[in-house]
C-alpha positions in Angstrom: 13.2 -12.9 16.3 16.7 -11.5 15.8 19.8 -11.8 18.0 22.3 -9.0 17.5 23.1 -8.4 13.8 22.2 -11.9 12.4 19.0 -13.9 12.7 18.6 -17.6 13.5 17.5 -18.2 10.0 20.7 -16.6 8.6 22.8 -18.8 10.9 21.0 -21.9 9.7 21.4 -20.9 6.0 25.2 -20.2 6.4 25.8 -23.4 8.5 23.9 -25.5 5.9 25.9 -24.0 3.1 29.2 -24.7 4.8 28.2 -28.3 5.4 27.0 -28.7 1.8 30.3 -27.2 0.5 32.3 -29.5 2.7 30.3 -32.5 1.4 30.7 -31.8 -2.3 34.4 -31.1 -1.7 34.8 -34.5 -0.1 32.9 -36.1 -3.0 35.1 -34.3 -5.5 38.2 -36.0 -4.0 37.0 -39.2 -5.6 37.3 -37.6 -9.0 40.8 -36.1 -8.4 43.8 -36.7 -10.5 46.2 -38.0 -7.9 49.3 -36.7 -9.6 48.2 -33.1 -9.4 45.5 -33.1 -6.7 43.4 -31.5 -9.3 39.7 -32.4 -10.2 38.2 -32.0 -13.6 35.1 -30.2 -12.2 35.3 -27.9 -9.1 31.6 -27.8 -7.8 32.1 -25.6 -4.7 32.6 -22.5 -6.8 29.3 -23.0 -8.6 27.5 -23.8 -5.3 28.8 -20.7 -3.4 28.2 -18.4 -6.5 24.6 -19.6 -6.9 23.9 -19.3 -3.1 25.1 -15.7 -3.2 22.8 -14.8 -6.1 19.9 -16.3 -4.2 20.6 -15.0 -0.6 22.9 -12.0 -1.3 24.7 -10.6 1.8 23.0 -13.1 4.0 25.6 -15.8 3.0 28.8 -13.7 3.0 30.0 -15.5 6.2 29.7 -18.9 4.4 31.6 -17.5 1.3 34.6 -17.0 3.6 34.3 -19.9 6.0 33.3 -22.7 3.6 36.5 -22.7 1.4 38.6 -22.0 4.5 37.2 -25.1 6.3 37.3 -27.3 3.3 41.0 -26.5 2.6 42.0 -27.1 6.2 40.1 -30.4 6.2 41.2 -31.9 2.9 44.4 -30.2 1.8 47.6 -32.4 1.9 49.7 -29.4 2.8 51.0 -28.9 6.4 52.3 -26.0 8.4 52.3 -22.4 7.2 51.7 -23.4 3.6 48.3 -25.0 4.6 47.1 -21.7 6.2 48.4 -19.7 3.3 46.4 -21.9 0.9 43.3 -21.9 3.2 43.1 -18.1 3.4 44.0 -17.7 -0.2 41.2 -20.1 -1.2 38.8 -18.1 0.9 40.0 -14.8 -0.7 39.8 -16.3 -4.2 36.3 -17.6 -3.7 35.0 -14.3 -2.2 36.5 -12.3 -5.1 35.2 -14.7 -7.8 31.7 -14.8 -6.3 31.4 -11.0 -6.0 32.8 -10.5 -9.6 30.4 -13.1 -10.9 27.5 -11.5 -9.1 28.4 -8.1 -10.6 28.6 -9.6 -14.2 25.4 -11.6 -13.8 23.4 -8.7 -12.5 24.7 -6.4 -15.2 24.5 -8.6 -18.3 22.1 -11.5 -17.4 19.9 -10.4 -14.5 17.4 -13.3 -14.8 17.4 -16.6 -13.0 15.7 -18.2 -16.1 18.4 -17.1 -18.5 18.5 -20.6 -20.0 15.3 -19.7 -21.8 17.1 -17.2 -24.0 20.0 -18.0 -26.3 21.5 -14.5 -26.0 21.3 -14.5 -22.2 22.8 -18.0 -22.2 25.8 -16.9 -24.2 26.2 -13.8 -21.9 26.0 -16.2 -18.9 28.7 -18.5 -20.3 30.9 -15.5 -21.1 30.5 -14.1 -17.6 31.3 -17.4 -16.0 34.4 -17.7 -18.2 35.5 -14.3 -16.9 34.9 -15.4 -13.4 36.8 -18.7 -13.9 39.7 -16.8 -15.5 40.0 -14.3 -12.6 39.8 -17.2 -10.1 42.5 -19.1 -11.9 44.7 -16.0 -12.2 44.4 -15.2 -8.5 45.2 -18.8 -7.6 48.3 -18.7 -9.7 49.4 -15.4 -8.2 49.0 -16.8 -4.6 50.9 -20.0 -5.5 53.8 -17.8 -6.8 54.2 -16.4 -3.4 54.3 -19.8 -1.6 55.7 -22.4 -4.1 58.3 -22.3 -6.9 56.3 -22.5 -10.1 57.8 -22.1 -13.6 56.0 -20.5 -16.5 55.0 -23.8 -18.2 53.7 -25.3 -15.0 51.9 -22.1 -14.2 50.2 -22.1 -17.6 49.1 -25.7 -17.3 47.8 -25.1 -13.8 45.9 -21.9 -15.0 44.0 -23.9 -17.6 43.1 -26.7 -15.3 41.9 -24.3 -12.6 40.0 -22.2 -15.2 38.2 -25.2 -16.7 37.5 -26.7 -13.3 35.8 -23.6 -11.9 34.0 -22.9 -15.3 32.5 -26.4 -15.3 31.3 -26.1 -11.7 29.6 -22.8 -12.5 28.0 -24.1 -15.7 26.7 -27.2 -14.1 25.4 -26.0 -10.7 24.1 -22.5 -11.4 21.4 -23.3 -14.1 20.6 -26.6 -12.4 19.9 -25.0 -9.0 18.0 -22.1 -10.6 15.8 -24.6 -12.5 15.0 -26.5 -9.3 14.5 -23.3 -7.4 11.9 -22.1 -9.8 10.1 -25.4 -10.1 11.1 -28.4 -8.0 8.2 -30.6 -9.2 8.7 -33.3 -11.8 5.6 -33.6 -13.8 5.9 -36.3 -16.4 3.2 -38.3 -18.2 3.7 -42.0 -18.4 5.0 -41.7 -21.9 7.3 -38.8 -21.0 8.7 -40.8 -18.1 9.4 -43.8 -20.3 11.0 -41.6 -22.9 13.4 -39.8 -20.4 14.2 -43.2 -18.7 15.1 -44.7 -22.2 17.2 -41.7 -23.1 19.1 -41.7 -19.8 19.5 -45.5 -20.1 20.9 -45.0 -23.6 23.3 -42.4 -22.3 24.5 -44.7 -19.5 25.1 -47.6 -22.0 26.8 -45.3 -24.5 29.2 -43.7 -22.0 29.9 -47.0 -20.3 31.1 -48.3 -23.7 33.0 -45.2 -24.6 34.5 -44.4 -21.3 34.9 -48.0 -20.1 38.3 -49.8 -19.8 37.8 -51.6 -23.1 38.3 -48.5 -25.3 41.9 -48.7 -26.5 41.8 -47.9 -30.2 42.3 -44.5 -31.8 39.0 -44.8 -33.6 37.0 -45.2 -30.4 38.7 -42.1 -28.9 36.5 -40.0 -31.2 33.2 -41.6 -30.1 32.7 -39.4 -26.9 31.4 -36.6 -29.2 28.8 -38.9 -30.6 26.9 -38.5 -27.3 26.0 -35.0 -28.4 23.0 -36.1 -30.5 21.5 -37.9 -27.6 22.1 -34.9 -25.4 20.5 -32.6 -27.9 17.5 -35.0 -28.2 17.0 -34.7 -24.4 17.2 -30.9 -24.7 14.6 -30.9 -27.5 12.2 -33.2 -25.8 12.5 -32.0 -22.2 13.8 -28.9 -20.2 17.2 -27.5 -19.2 17.0 -29.5 -15.9 17.1 -32.9 -17.7 19.8 -31.7 -20.2 22.1 -30.5 -17.5 21.6 -33.7 -15.5 22.5 -35.7 -18.6 25.6 -33.6 -19.1 26.5 -34.0 -15.4 26.2 -37.8 -15.8 28.6 -37.7 -18.8 31.0 -35.6 -16.7 30.9 -38.0 -13.8 31.6 -41.0 -16.0 34.3 -39.4 -18.0 36.1 -38.0 -14.9 35.9 -41.3 -13.2 37.4 -43.2 -16.1 40.2 -40.5 -16.5 41.1 -40.6 -12.8 41.3 -44.4 -13.0 43.6 -44.4 -16.0 41.3 -45.7 -18.8 38.9 -44.4 -21.4 39.4 -42.1 -24.3 40.9 -39.3 -22.1 43.6 -41.5 -20.6 47.0 -40.3 -21.9 50.5 -40.8 -20.6 50.7 -37.1 -20.2 48.3 -36.5 -17.3 48.2 -32.7 -17.7 47.1 -33.1 -21.3 44.6 -35.8 -20.4 42.9 -33.6 -17.8 42.8 -30.5 -20.0 41.4 -32.4 -22.9 38.8 -34.0 -20.6 37.8 -30.5 -19.3 37.6 -29.1 -22.8 35.3 -32.0 -23.8 33.1 -31.5 -20.8 32.9 -27.8 -21.4 31.8 -28.4 -25.0 29.2 -30.9 -23.9 27.9 -28.5 -21.2 27.8 -25.5 -23.5 26.0 -27.5 -26.2 23.5 -28.7 -23.6 22.8 -25.2 -22.4 22.7 -23.5 -25.8 20.5 -26.2 -27.3 18.1 -26.0 -24.3 18.0 -22.2 -24.5 17.2 -22.4 -28.3 14.5 -25.0 -27.7 13.0 -23.1 -24.8 13.1 -19.8 -26.7 11.4 -21.4 -29.7 8.7 -22.9 -27.5 8.2 -19.5 -25.9 7.9 -17.8 -29.3 5.5 -20.6 -30.5 3.3 -20.2 -27.4 3.3 -16.4 -27.8 2.4 -16.8 -31.5 -0.4 -19.2 -30.5 -1.8 -16.7 -28.0 -1.6 -13.9 -30.6 -3.3 -16.1 -33.1 -6.0 -17.1 -30.6 -6.5 -13.4 -29.7 -6.7 -12.4 -33.3 -9.3 -15.0 -34.0 -11.3 -13.9 -31.0 -11.0 -10.3 -32.1 -12.1 -11.1 -35.6 -15.1 -13.1 -34.3 -16.0 -10.3 -31.9 -15.8 -7.7 -34.7 -17.9 -9.8 -37.0 -20.5 -10.2 -34.3 -20.4 -6.5 -33.6 -20.9 -5.7 -37.3 -23.8 -8.1 -37.5 -25.3 -6.6 -34.4 -24.8 -3.1 -35.8 -26.5 -4.0 -39.0 -29.4 -5.4 -37.1 -29.6 -2.3 -35.0 -29.6 -0.1 -38.1 -32.6 -2.0 -39.4 -34.3 -1.6 -36.1 -33.5 2.1 -36.1 -35.1 2.5 -39.5 -38.3 0.9 -38.3 -38.2 2.9 -35.1 -38.0 6.2 -37.1 -41.1 5.2 -39.0 -42.9 4.5 -35.7 -41.7 7.8 -34.2 -43.1 9.7 -37.1 -46.4 8.1 -36.6 -46.2 8.6 -32.9 -45.4 12.3 -33.3 -48.7 12.8 -35.1 -50.5 11.0 -32.4 -48.7 13.0 -29.7 -49.7 16.3 -31.2 -53.3 15.3 -31.0 -52.8 13.9 -27.5 -51.0 17.1 -26.4 -53.9 19.2 -27.4 -56.2 17.0 -25.4 -53.9 17.2 -22.3 -53.6 21.0 -22.5 -57.4 21.2 -22.4 -57.8 18.8 -19.5 -54.6 19.1 -17.3 -55.1 20.3 -13.8 -51.9 22.4 -13.8 -52.3 25.8 -15.4 -50.4 26.3 -18.6 -50.1 29.7 -20.2 -47.9 32.0 -22.3 -47.0 35.7 -21.7 -45.7 38.4 -23.9 -42.8 40.7 -23.1 -45.3 43.0 -21.3 -46.4 40.2 -18.9 -49.9 39.9 -20.5 -51.5 36.5 -21.2 -51.3 35.2 -24.8 -52.6 31.6 -24.2 -54.5 30.1 -21.2 -55.4 26.5 -20.7 -58.8 25.9 -19.1 -57.1 25.2 -15.7 -55.8 28.8 -15.5 -59.3 30.1 -14.8 -59.7 27.5 -12.0 -56.3 28.1 -10.3 -56.5 31.9 -10.5 -60.2 32.0 -9.5 -61.0 34.3 -12.4 -63.0 34.2 -15.7 -61.4 34.4 -19.1 -62.5 38.0 -19.7 -61.2 39.2 -16.3 -57.9 37.5 -16.8 -57.5 39.0 -20.3 -58.0 42.5 -18.8 -55.1 41.9 -16.3 -51.4 41.2 -16.5 -49.9 38.3 -14.7 -48.6 40.5 -11.9 -52.1 42.0 -11.4 -53.4 38.6 -10.5 -51.2 38.2 -7.5 -51.5 39.4 -3.9 -49.9 42.7 -3.1 -47.2 41.1 -0.9 -45.9 38.9 -3.8 -46.0 41.4 -6.6 -42.6 43.1 -6.0 -40.6 39.8 -5.9 -42.3 38.2 -8.8 -42.0 41.4 -10.9 -38.2 41.5 -10.4 -37.8 37.9 -11.5 -40.2 38.3 -14.4 -38.2 41.3 -15.7 -34.9 39.3 -15.4 -36.4 36.5 -17.6 -37.8 39.0 -20.2 -34.4 40.8 -20.5 -32.5 37.5 -20.8 -30.8 37.7 -17.5 -32.0 34.2 -16.8 -33.7 31.5 -19.0 -35.9 30.0 -16.3 -37.5 31.5 -13.2 -39.2 29.4 -10.5 -41.7 31.4 -8.5 -43.7 30.9 -5.4 -46.3 33.5 -4.6 -49.7 34.0 -3.0 -52.9 35.3 -4.5 -56.4 35.9 -3.1 -58.9 33.1 -3.3 -62.6 32.8 -2.6 -64.0 33.9 0.8 -60.7 35.7 1.7 -58.6 32.5 1.5 -54.9 32.7 0.6 -53.8 30.5 -2.2 -50.1 29.4 -2.9 -48.9 28.8 -6.4 -45.6 27.4 -7.7 -44.9 28.6 -11.3 -42.0 27.9 -13.7 -41.5 30.5 -16.4 -39.3 29.7 -19.4 -38.1 32.3 -21.9 -38.5 31.3 -25.6 -38.2 33.1 -29.0 -41.1 32.3 -31.4 -40.9 32.1 -35.2 -41.5 35.9 -35.5 -38.6 36.6 -33.2 -40.7 37.8 -30.3 -40.1 37.0 -26.7 -42.6 34.5 -25.3 -42.7 33.3 -21.7 -44.1 29.8 -21.2 -45.6 29.3 -17.7 -46.7 26.2 -15.8 -48.5 26.9 -12.5 -49.4 24.5 -9.8 -51.5 24.9 -6.7 -49.3 24.1 -3.7 -51.6 25.4 -0.9 -51.9 21.9 0.6 -48.2 21.3 0.4 -47.5 24.6 2.2 -49.9 23.7 5.0 -48.4 20.2 5.2 -44.9 21.6 5.3 -45.8 23.9 8.2 -47.3 20.9 10.1 -44.2 18.9 9.2 -41.9 21.6 10.7 -43.9 21.5 13.9 -43.8 17.7 14.0 -40.0 17.7 13.4 -39.5 20.2 16.3 -41.6 17.9 18.5 -39.6 14.9 17.5 -36.3 16.7 18.1 -37.4 17.7 21.6 -38.6 14.2 22.3 -35.4 12.6 21.0 -33.3 15.0 23.1 -35.2 14.2 26.2 -35.1 10.5 25.5 -31.4 10.4 24.9 -30.5 12.5 27.9 -33.0 10.5 30.0 -31.3 7.2 29.0 -27.9 8.7 29.9 -29.1 10.0 33.2 -30.8 6.8 34.1 -27.7 4.7 33.2 -25.4 6.9 35.3 -27.8 6.8 38.3 -28.0 3.0 38.0 -24.2 2.5 38.0 -23.8 5.0 40.8 -26.4 3.3 42.9 -24.4 0.0 42.5 -21.3 1.8 43.9 -23.3 3.4 46.7 -24.8 0.0 47.7 -21.3 -1.4 48.2 -20.3 1.8 50.2 -23.4 1.8 52.4 -23.3 -2.0 52.8 -19.7 -2.0 54.0 -20.4 1.0 56.2 -23.4 -0.8 57.8 -21.4 -3.9 58.4 -18.7 -1.9 60.0 -21.2 -0.1 62.3 -22.5 -3.5 63.5 -18.9 -4.4 64.6 -18.0 -1.1 66.2 -19.4 0.2 69.5 -21.7 3.2 69.2 -19.5 5.1 71.7 -16.5 4.7 69.4 -15.1 7.6 67.4 -15.0 5.3 64.5 -18.7 4.9 64.7 -19.1 8.7 64.3 -17.1 8.6 61.1 -19.1 5.7 59.8 -22.3 7.6 60.5 -20.9 10.6 58.5 -20.0 8.2 55.6 -23.6 6.8 55.7 -25.1 10.3 55.6 -22.9 11.4 52.7 -23.9 8.2 50.8 -27.6 9.0 51.5 -27.1 12.5 50.0 -25.4 10.9 47.0 -28.4 8.5 46.7 -30.7 11.6 46.7 -28.6 12.9 43.8 -29.2 9.6 42.0 -32.9 10.0 42.6 -32.8 13.4 40.9 -31.1 11.8 37.9 -33.7 9.1 37.8 -36.4 11.7 38.1 -35.0 13.5 35.1 -34.9 10.3 33.1 -38.6 9.7 34.0 -37.6 6.5 35.9 -37.6 7.8 39.5 -39.2 5.9 42.3 -42.7 7.2 43.1 -45.9 6.0 44.7 -48.9 7.3 42.7 -52.0 8.4 44.7 -54.8 10.9 44.5 -53.6 14.2 46.1 -54.8 17.8 46.5 -52.1 20.3 45.4 -53.5 22.9 47.8 -52.9 20.6 50.7 -49.4 19.6 49.5 -48.4 23.3 49.3 -49.9 24.2 52.7 -48.0 21.3 54.4 -44.8 22.6 52.8 -45.1 26.3 53.9 -43.1 25.9 57.1 -40.3 24.2 55.2 -40.5 26.8 52.4 -40.4 29.7 54.8 -37.1 28.6 56.3 -35.6 27.7 52.9 -35.9 31.1 51.2 -34.6 34.6 52.0 -36.2 36.5 54.9 -36.9 39.4 52.6 -39.1 37.3 50.3 -42.8 36.9 51.0 -44.9 34.0 49.7 -48.5 34.8 48.8 -51.0 32.0 48.2 -53.9 32.3 45.8 -55.7 29.0 45.9 -58.8 27.7 44.1 -60.4 26.0 47.1 -62.5 23.7 44.9 -59.4 22.3 43.2 -59.8 18.7 41.9 -57.4 16.0 42.9 -54.6 14.9 40.7 -52.9 11.4 40.5 -49.2 11.9 41.5 -46.4 11.1 43.9 -46.5 13.4 46.9 -42.7 13.5 47.4 -42.0 14.3 43.8 -44.7 17.1 43.8 -43.0 18.5 46.9 -39.6 18.3 45.0 -41.1 20.3 42.0 -42.6 23.0 44.2 -39.5 23.3 46.4 -37.2 23.6 43.3 -39.2 26.3 41.7 -39.8 28.4 44.8 -36.1 28.2 46.0 -35.0 29.2 42.4 -37.5 32.1 42.5 -36.0 33.2 45.9 -32.5 33.1 44.5 -33.6 35.1 41.5 -34.9 37.9 43.8 -31.6 37.7 45.7 -31.0 40.1 48.6 -33.7 42.5 47.5 -37.3 42.6 48.9 -39.7 40.6 46.7 -42.7 38.5 46.5 -43.5 35.0 45.3 -47.1 34.3 44.3 -48.2 30.7 44.3 -51.6 30.3 42.5 -53.7 27.2 41.8 -56.7 27.0 39.4 -58.6 24.9 36.9 -58.2 25.9 33.2 -59.4 24.7 29.9 -56.8 24.4 27.2 -57.3 23.9 23.5 -54.7 22.8 21.0 -53.4 26.3 20.5 -53.1 26.8 24.2 -51.3 23.5 24.8 -48.8 24.4 22.0 -47.4 27.1 24.3 -46.4 24.5 26.9 -43.1 22.5 26.8 -43.9 19.4 24.8 -47.6 20.4 25.0 -48.1 18.9 21.5 -48.1 15.5 23.2 -51.0 16.3 25.5 -54.7 16.2 24.7 -56.9 19.3 24.8 -59.2 19.5 27.8 -59.3 20.4 31.5 -56.1 20.8 33.6 -55.0 21.6 37.1 -52.6 24.6 37.1 -49.9 25.7 39.6 -48.5 29.1 38.8 -45.4 30.4 40.6 -44.5 34.1 39.9 -41.6 36.0 41.3 -40.4 39.6 41.1 -36.8 38.6 40.4 -34.4 39.6 37.6 -36.1 37.5 34.9 -34.4 35.4 32.2 -33.3 35.9 28.6 -34.7 33.7 25.7 -31.4 31.9 25.5 -31.5 30.9 29.2 -35.1 29.8 28.9 -34.2 27.5 26.0 -31.4 25.7 28.0 -33.0 25.9 31.5 -34.1 22.2 31.5 -30.8 20.9 30.1 -28.9 18.7 32.6 -26.0 20.4 34.3 -27.0 23.8 33.0 -27.0 26.3 35.8 -26.7 30.1 36.3 -25.7 29.7 40.0 -22.0 29.5 41.0 -22.6 26.5 43.3 -25.4 24.8 41.4 -25.3 21.3 39.9 -27.8 22.0 37.1 -30.0 19.0 38.0 -32.9 20.6 39.9 -35.0 21.8 37.0 -33.8 18.9 34.8 -35.3 16.5 37.5 -38.5 18.6 37.6 -38.9 18.1 33.8 -38.4 14.3 34.3 -41.1 14.3 37.0 -43.5 16.2 34.8 -43.0 13.8 31.9 -43.6 10.8 34.2 -46.9 12.4 35.4 -48.0 13.4 31.9 -47.8 17.0 32.9 -46.1 20.1 31.3 -44.8 23.5 32.1 -44.7 27.0 30.5 -42.2 29.7 31.3 -43.0 33.4 30.9 -40.0 35.7 31.6 -38.0 38.6 30.3 -34.9 40.4 31.8 -36.0 42.8 34.5 -39.6 41.6 34.5 -39.6 38.5 36.8 -40.5 35.0 35.9 -43.6 32.8 35.9 -43.6 29.0 35.9 -47.0 27.6 35.0 -47.4 23.8 35.6 -50.5 21.9 34.3 -51.6 18.4 35.5 -54.4 16.2 34.2 -57.2 15.9 36.9 -58.0 12.7 38.7 -61.7 11.6 39.0 -61.2 9.6 42.3 -61.0 11.1 45.7 -57.8 11.1 47.7 -56.9 8.1 49.8 -54.8 8.0 52.9 -51.5 6.0 52.7 -51.8 2.9 54.8 -49.3 2.6 57.4 -46.4 4.8 58.5 -42.8 4.2 58.1 -40.7 4.0 61.1 -37.4 5.7 61.1 -36.1 3.8 64.0 -33.6 1.1 63.3 -34.8 -2.4 64.1 -33.0 -4.7 66.4 -30.5 -7.2 65.0 -32.3 -10.2 63.6 -31.1 -13.8 63.2 -32.7 -16.3 60.9 -32.2 -19.7 59.3 -32.3 -20.9 55.7 -30.4 -20.7 52.5 -30.5 -17.6 50.2 -29.3 -17.5 46.6 -27.6 -14.1 46.1 -27.2 -13.1 42.4 -25.4 -9.9 41.4 -22.7 -9.2 38.8 -21.0 -6.6 41.0 -18.3 -8.2 43.1 -18.5 -5.6 45.9 -22.3 -5.7 46.2 -22.2 -9.5 46.2 -19.6 -9.6 48.9 -21.2 -7.1 51.3 -24.6 -8.6 50.9 -23.2 -12.1 51.6 -21.5 -10.9 54.8 -24.7 -9.2 55.9 -26.8 -12.3 55.4 -24.3 -14.6 57.0 -24.1 -12.4 60.1 -27.8 -12.8 60.4 -27.3 -16.6 60.5 -28.3 -17.4 56.9 -26.5 -19.7 54.5 -25.6 -17.9 51.3 -24.9 -19.2 47.8 -23.6 -16.6 45.3 -23.8 -16.3 41.5 -22.4 -13.6 39.3 -24.9 -13.8 36.4 -28.4 -15.0 35.6 -27.3 -18.1 33.8 -25.2 -19.4 36.7 -28.0 -18.6 39.1 -30.5 -20.7 37.1 -28.0 -23.6 37.1 -27.5 -23.4 40.9 -31.3 -23.2 41.5 -31.9 -26.2 39.2 -29.5 -28.2 41.3 -30.4 -27.0 44.9 -34.0 -25.7 44.5 -35.1 -27.8 47.6 -32.6 -26.0 49.9 -33.0 -22.5 48.6 -35.8 -20.5 50.5 -35.3 -17.2 48.8 -33.5 -15.7 45.7 -32.2 -12.1 46.0 -31.3 -11.1 42.4 -30.1 -8.0 40.5 -32.1 -6.9 37.5 -29.2 -5.9 35.2 -26.6 -8.6 34.5 -24.7 -10.3 31.6 -25.8 -13.5 29.9 -29.3 -13.6 31.5 -30.7 -10.5 33.2 -32.9 -10.6 36.3 -36.2 -10.8 34.4 -35.0 -13.7 32.1 -33.5 -15.6 35.0 -36.7 -15.1 37.1 -38.8 -16.6 34.2 -36.5 -19.6 33.9 -36.7 -20.2 37.7 -40.5 -20.0 37.5 -40.4 -22.8 34.8 -38.3 -24.9 37.2 -40.4 -24.2 40.3 -43.6 -22.2 40.1 -43.3 -21.5 43.9 -39.9 -19.9 43.7 -39.6 -16.8 46.0 -37.7 -13.9 44.5 -36.8 -10.4 45.6 -35.4 -8.2 42.8 -32.9 -5.4 43.3 -31.9 -2.6 40.9 -30.3 0.8 40.6 -33.4 1.8 38.6 -36.7 2.5 40.2 -39.1 -0.3 41.2 -41.6 0.7 38.6 -39.0 0.7 35.8 -37.4 -2.5 36.9 -40.6 -4.6 37.4 -43.1 -3.1 35.0 -42.9 -6.1 32.7 -42.9 -8.8 35.4 -46.4 -9.9 36.4 -45.8 -13.5 37.4 -46.5 -14.7 40.9 -43.5 -15.5 43.0 -42.0 -12.0 43.0 -42.1 -11.1 46.7 -40.7 -7.6 46.5 -38.2 -5.1 45.3 -35.1 -3.7 47.0 -34.0 -0.3 45.7 -30.3 0.4 45.4 -28.5 1.8 47.3 -29.6 0.0 50.5 -28.1 -0.4 54.0 -27.6 -3.9 55.5 -30.5 -3.3 57.9 -32.7 -2.5 54.9 -31.8 -5.8 53.3 -32.5 -7.7 56.6 -35.8 -6.0 57.1 -36.9 -6.9 53.5 -36.2 -10.6 53.8 -37.0 -11.0 57.6 -40.8 -11.8 57.1 -40.2 -14.1 54.2 -37.6 -16.2 56.0 -39.8 -16.4 59.2 -42.8 -17.5 57.2 
């Protein structure tokens, strides 16, 4: 997360760098020559330079603020001179770091430069340039603020130069080394060796730089530490060498600042410069030696890798040569076997040509036979003498000769090398045979054109392919109906859930509003509109084949006669209906309401096709026998069995339909009427599918239309429906008991709960099957009845019902669904299912359904 132009991470890095710079500045005060306020090694320059190389522009604020704060905190100056020195120090540091970064990126450009001698020398030279510029800028700033003569300025330049140089040479490679690999991985022997070497360095520098060194001879001993330093560089890495050099620098500087050791002279300027030169030599030796050792190790490792790779390549090549030699021996043996196999194959080929079922023959450039295998006579249904008198073209049927002759000519003339032919030829007893032949053009040893032909009888494949095309068409139609049916059923189910909530709330509102109120009239209109929407859902369910229907034995003549009054007022006054019934018509097994829907849809469509003109609609019933060929003329008739069928034929004298319209007429939402919904005939098709029936349409523009429906007959006689439904609303009923109400739809659950509670019942609600089972497990003794939706998450209604039956075999359950009762309960046969409540339902429908169960 960023705040303005700088992030929290950037602030933390800059603050940490300022604090670290302040700390090492404070530590450096302990190593300062008091006479000149000058330290032998100025570490802040090396710290800030290395930080800028690592973090770039991210630490620019610290480059300015760190030296400014350190100068203000620790400088002995006061007043304006202090601020001049503070801002000058910040300017010098910024310029030095930027110059050093430029030189480093241009000449070194590697954080691990200490692994290369040339890069190490370039680094040292770059740092000397940076230190020189820093010292020069410092002297120039001092000239503006303090009176400095040429000698003092020269001495101060060298002390400043060497101080910054040593800080850069110590910290930059050390930090880079730790940055790349901060882990210390020594074996026990390595640890003891480095400990011994550092101990030796400590002892040596304690003797050399201690207060006991007073003779001129011992003043030359400090350079004897170089072999130990080089030993450390040879045995370990740049990190240990630089740390050893730093240890020497700390000890030498400490002894010099305290006035003893080999670098203690009466002339403090000379003592400090000599000490700095000594430390610079020690540091350069450490860096260069480390670089030489690391470079040599790198070259040795690279040579080892090259050597290993070379050995592997030699071994691999030797193995390949051995393998190749072995393969050559195998090849020689294989050639001998091939020569032997060729002779055997020649004999075998002659045997195959004489016995193969495919016809193999050769033709000359005139199309006459040169060679014929025995199978040619069988496939062409001709004897050898008859074939020899004919050309290849003469053997074919007249319909195939022209096409084959064209391709044959192309092959003979060289227009194509291979021709693949399919043709027919007459067989025995007038049968038509199909052959597939491949002709290949070759030039024989005499230079003549020869056509090699291979013919195969594909009559069975052609017949099977024709059957396959018919089957694929059936499958496509079935898949289309199935997918559209699933879509229609799903839409109707979800819409029924919405209508249940609307009708339920409407019914509750009617119970609370007086019948004389204007509000009640509006509620009645809402309820009527919801019922019309429910009828639309039934049409969608009918198309999907999942509509609600009660199957019984019915006579279609009786159904049509009972509808005549309704039909006469539903069609144009200029249209007459003529009935032509077979009075001995057998019964069919069907739902009366859905049969009425089929007849009403077709006759009203016929009337609309006639329009404002005078016309006639003929409704005819009969019994017909249909074989497979006859059934194939009906929509999805391939799925029906040949036999006896009951037919209803509706013919009008309207405008007729084109082939394109007939092809789409049963598609949902396809309509030719301005105000049509396109669901009427789609629902008709769904009803026919659910009754194992079919339909055939005969129509042409300007010649009217005929719908012919066929239904399988039913052997039993018709039965009268027991009982009649009462349309009158029952009186408000009040009961007692606890009902478990389960539905994943919040609105349905709420309206059903209010309805049941108004009837005096206690209601427990659950929003899925799993929760319902848990509630029933805990309170099965209190719950008299379970009202449960079929389609829910986690556990659906059927699964929850089975689990409740396992808990209590006497559980009483009413299922509810937006699908039809048959679709919802067809797989539930266990006892305990007391009924089904079709969505959408009104509050009174719900109370009527559970009234008898609660009273019992």
